[in-house]
N, C-alpha and C positions, 0 to 999 in steps of 0.2 A: 504493499499499499505506500503510494506516494502522498504527501502532504503539501497542500497549497494553502498557506496562511494568507488571509486577506483581512481588511479593516473590519472592525466589529460594527454591527448595526446596519441600517439603511444606507448610510454614507459609504460604507465598505462595499456593499453590493453595487452602488451606482459609481463608485471610482472616486468618490470625494476623500478629502484629506481628513485625518483625525489628529488632534492636537496631542493626544497620548501616543507617542510614536511607537510604544512597545506593546500597545494593546492590540494584539493580533489574534485572529480567530482562524483555526485550521480548517482548510477546505479540502476534504479527502477526495483523492482520485484513484480508483483502483488501477493496479498496475497492469491488469489485463486490457485496460483501455488506452494505456500510453503507447500501444503498438497498433499500427494500422492494419486491419484485417486484409486490405487489398495489397499494400506495398510492403508490409513487414517493417516499415520504418516508423520511428517515432522517438519518444523521449524514454530512456530507460533510467530508472533511478531506484535505489533501494532506501533512499533517504527522503529529504524534504524539500519541496520547491518552495522558496521563501520569497514573499513579495515585501520588501521593506518600505515603509513611509519616509520620504525625504522631501525636502523643499523642491518645488517645481523647477525644471530646467537646470537641474544640477546633478553631478555624478560624483560620488565619493567612494573611496575604498578604505575600509578600516580593519582593525584586528579585533577579533571576538573569541575568547576561550582558546587562544593559541591557534586560530585559523583565520584566513582571509574570508571575509564575507563582502561581496561586491554589492553596492547599492547604487541604483541609477534613478534619474528623474522619472516620474510616472504621471500620466493623466488618468489611467485606469489601472487599478491594482492587479486586475487579471489579464488584461490585454496587452499591457506594455511591459517595460523592462523589469527583469526579475533575476534572482541567482538561485542556484541549485546547490544545496550543501548536503553531502552525504553523511548520515549520522555515523556510519560505521567507518568509512574511509576517511572522514574529516576533510573532504575536499569540496571546493565550490567552483562553479563556472557560470558564466552570464547566459541567460535564456533569451532568444531572439524577442524583439519588441513585439512581434505579430503573434505572440503565443496563443492568444485566445482563438484567432481564426485558423492558426496552423495546427491546432490540436487534432490528431488523427481519429476523433470521435465526435459525435454531436454533444453539445452542452448548452444548457440554459439556466438562468437564475431567476428565482422568484422572492419577492419579499414576504413577510410574514402574512400578508393578506392574500397571497397567491398571485399578485400582479407579476406578469413577465417583465423583468428589468432589462435583460439583454439575452442574446442567443447568438451562436455562431452560424457560418454558412452551411456547415454539415447538418445542424438541426433544421434549418429552413429547407434543405433538400430532401430530408426524410419526411417532413411535414408536408411538403409540396405547396408551401405558401410562406409568406413573410408576415407574420402578425404584428399588429401595432403595439409598441412599447407602452406599458402601464394602461392598456385598454381594460377597463373593468369587465368587458365581455370576452376577454381572453385569459381569464384566470386559470392557474394551475398548468396549463399546457397550451402550445401553440398549434396542436394538431386540429384539423377540421373535425374528425370524429374519432372516438376510441372504441375499442372492442376488447372484451376479455378473451383469453385463449379458446374458450368454448363457444365463442361466436356471440355471446350476449353483448349488448350495448353497455359501454362503460362510461357513465356521465363524467364530465370533468371534475365535478366536486367530490367524486368518489376515486379519482386516479391516485396513483401511488404518491405523486407530489402532494396532493391534498392530504393524504394520510400522514405524510412525514410532517407536514406543517402542523397538522392537528395534534399528533402524538409526541413530536419531538424525537421520534425513532427512525433511524436510518433504514433503508431497505436495500437489498442486494439481489441482482440478477432476477428481477421480475419481468415476465414476458407480457408485452402490451402489443396489440394489433392496432395500427394506425391506417385510417382511411383519409386519402388525400381529396382535395376538392374535385379532381376529375374522375373519382370513383375507384382508382387504384389503391391497393392496399400493401403495406409493408409490416414487417414483425420487427419490434424493437426489444432489446434486453436493457433494462434500466437499472441504474445504480444511483441511488439518491442520498446525499449527506445533509443533514440539518446543519445550519449555521447559527451559532448562538453568540450573543454579546458578552461583554466582560461579567454581567451579572447572571449569566446562565440562561437568559431568556432567548426563545426562538426569534432570530432575526430574519430568517429566510431559509433557502435551501438551494442547492444546486444538483442538477440532474444531469449526469454523464450517461448517454445512451448510445447504443450501436445497432446498426441495421443487420439483423441475422436472417433476413428474408430467404436469401439463397441458401444458407446453411440449413435452415428448417426445411426448405423444399427438398434439399438433398438428403436430409434424415428421413423425411417422409417417403421419398422414392426408394430409399434403401429398405425401409420397413416393409413397403409393398413388394419389393423384390424378394425379400426373405420369406414373406407370407406366401408368395407364388411358388417359390422353390419348395418350401415345406410341405405345401399341399399337393404338390405333384406326386402322381404315381410312378413317374419315371425316376430313375436313380440319376441325381445330379450331384457330381463329385468335382472338386478342384484339387489341383496337384501341382507341385513345382516342377521345374525342368529336370529334377533328379528322379522324378516319379514318386515323390513322396506325397501322401494323401494330406490335404490341408483343410477340407471341409467335407461334409457327409450330410446328406438330407434324410428325411424320413423314408423317402421312396427307396433310397440305396439300402436302408435298413431292412425294409420289407423284402427286397428282392434277394439280397445277398445274406441277410441274417445276422450282420454284425451291427453293434451299437457304434455310436459315433466315437465314444471314448476308446473303443477297442481298435479302431483303425487309423484314427488321426495321428499322424507322425509315422505311420508305417508305410512301406512301399506298396504301390498299387499291384505288384506282382503277387500279393497274397490272394488276389481275385483270379489269378491266371493260372492255368495248369502249366506244369513245367515244359510241357512240348510246344507251348504257344508263346513262351517268353520272347521269342523273336518278333512277335507282333508289337510288343511294348517298345522294343528298341527302335523299331521302324517309326513308331508314332512319335517318339521323342525326338528323332532326327528331323521329322517333318515340322514339329512345333518350334524347334530352334531355328528353323528357316521361316518362321512365321505362317506356315502353310496350315490351312484348315483341312481336316479329314471328315469327308462327307459320310453320310450313313452307310454303314456296312454291317453285314451279319457275321456274328462270331460266337464263341462259346466262352463263358466265364464259369467260375467255380464259387459255389456258396460256401458258408461257414461250415456246414456239415460235410463239405467235400463233394456234394452232388452237383452235376453240370446244370447250367442254365443257358438257354438260347437267348441272345440279346442282339438288338440293332444299336450299334454304337456311332456317336457322333462326337468328334473331339475338336474343339476350337481354342487358339491361342489367346492367352490373356496379355494385354499390353498396357504399360504405364503411360503416363501423359506424354512422354517423349517418343512413344511408339516402340519401346523395347519390349520383347517377350519376356515375361517373368514366370509364366506358368500356364496352365491350361484348365478349361472346363470341359468335362465330358458327360454326355447325356447317354444313359443306357435304358433301352426300353425292353421289357420282358416280351419276347415274341414266342414264348413256349407254346401258348394256346394257339396262336395263329398258325404256327408250323404244323401242330398236331392236326388241325382242321384241314390244312392244305394236303397233308399226307393222306388223311382219311378220304378226302375227295378224289384224289389221284387213284387210290386203291379201289374206290367205289367204281370210278370210270373204267378201270381195268378189268374188274370183274363183270361189268355190264357188257363190255366189248367182247370178252370171252364168251359169255353166254350167247350173245347174238351170233358170233362166229360159229358157235357149237351147233345151233339149231338152224342156221342158215336164214335167219329172219332179216328182213329188210327194215330200215328205219328212215324216217324223215323229220325234218325240223321246219316249223313254221314261225316266222317272225311277225307278230301282230302289228308292229309299228310300221313295217315296210310292206307287210302282206307277201312277203317273199317265201317261197316254199323250196326246201332244199331236200333232195333225195340222196340216199347213198347208193353206191354201185349195185349192191344186192337187190334193193327194191326196184331199181331201174330194169335190172336183168329179169326180174320176176314178172314186170309189166311189159317187157319187150321194148323198153325205151332206150334210146341211144345213150351212151355213157356221156 
């Protein structure tokens, strides 16, 4: 947790000067927010971001507790010059004057009555609008509309900022859904810290929030993907390029008889009879070249040692740079299908043998085309040309 002290009371929130120059109120900013999700850049600190009150248009460097503390002239204690002192390393460095606008997360401040006093560009982008400062109709949040994660409307006077100002208790990582004026929606994760004056009274609060819309969509897509895999009757298995099993779904358990904990980390060859191990070597060679192996029929081995006929498809898994790091394979149990096909072939063979034995003729009629087909025996019986 990094600490941003600012002036106490409403003057502190608005950037005014306080005559009591050591009367500072800590403004807490979670370390998770000091790094941009998109660029990975931002301010790293295990210590405290200190904003010191000094006379306007003046810059001074002084000694404090055996370390240098840099003080600079400021018009706004949050947006202008500051210094960063590490509690543990006892070091300090100057923070750029555009700190407030350059923070890699959205932030806004409210006074004790919930009036929005200031906000940065990232907040306006996430809201999809730029609310008026100190507008009594814009209390607690600058968003057009708010919703709870379950989809219910969240009135502004019940939002997390309103709760913090009412209770004086900070909140961490609360999820809020934001609707913009154009109807589009985003999802924000909010961290709100209460700001108190020197007497311990609530003077306002600061909300540091970040857009997690894409992350949530990715999580939801992953959950749907997992649900589809787990509900499939097919065996869906992933493995690395050494042939080691990395994931195992319920379909694989039903087809091969192994529980996930029995096979994950084991070689895929436990499912293959020794006389077919060359198949796996060929598959791995194709995967390393990034090739997909289309559906083909083969035989694998269950936990009890019995064979199972499957149709197997193997596809390479690639990272964001296109490098193959493993494979997913889908195995469909085709034992019943092959049994039916064999039964039909045997039945046709028996019928043909019976017809040949008694010298019976046969014909077939297609009701869709009204086409009549006679075999040679029937044609001969009726004296028709072959």
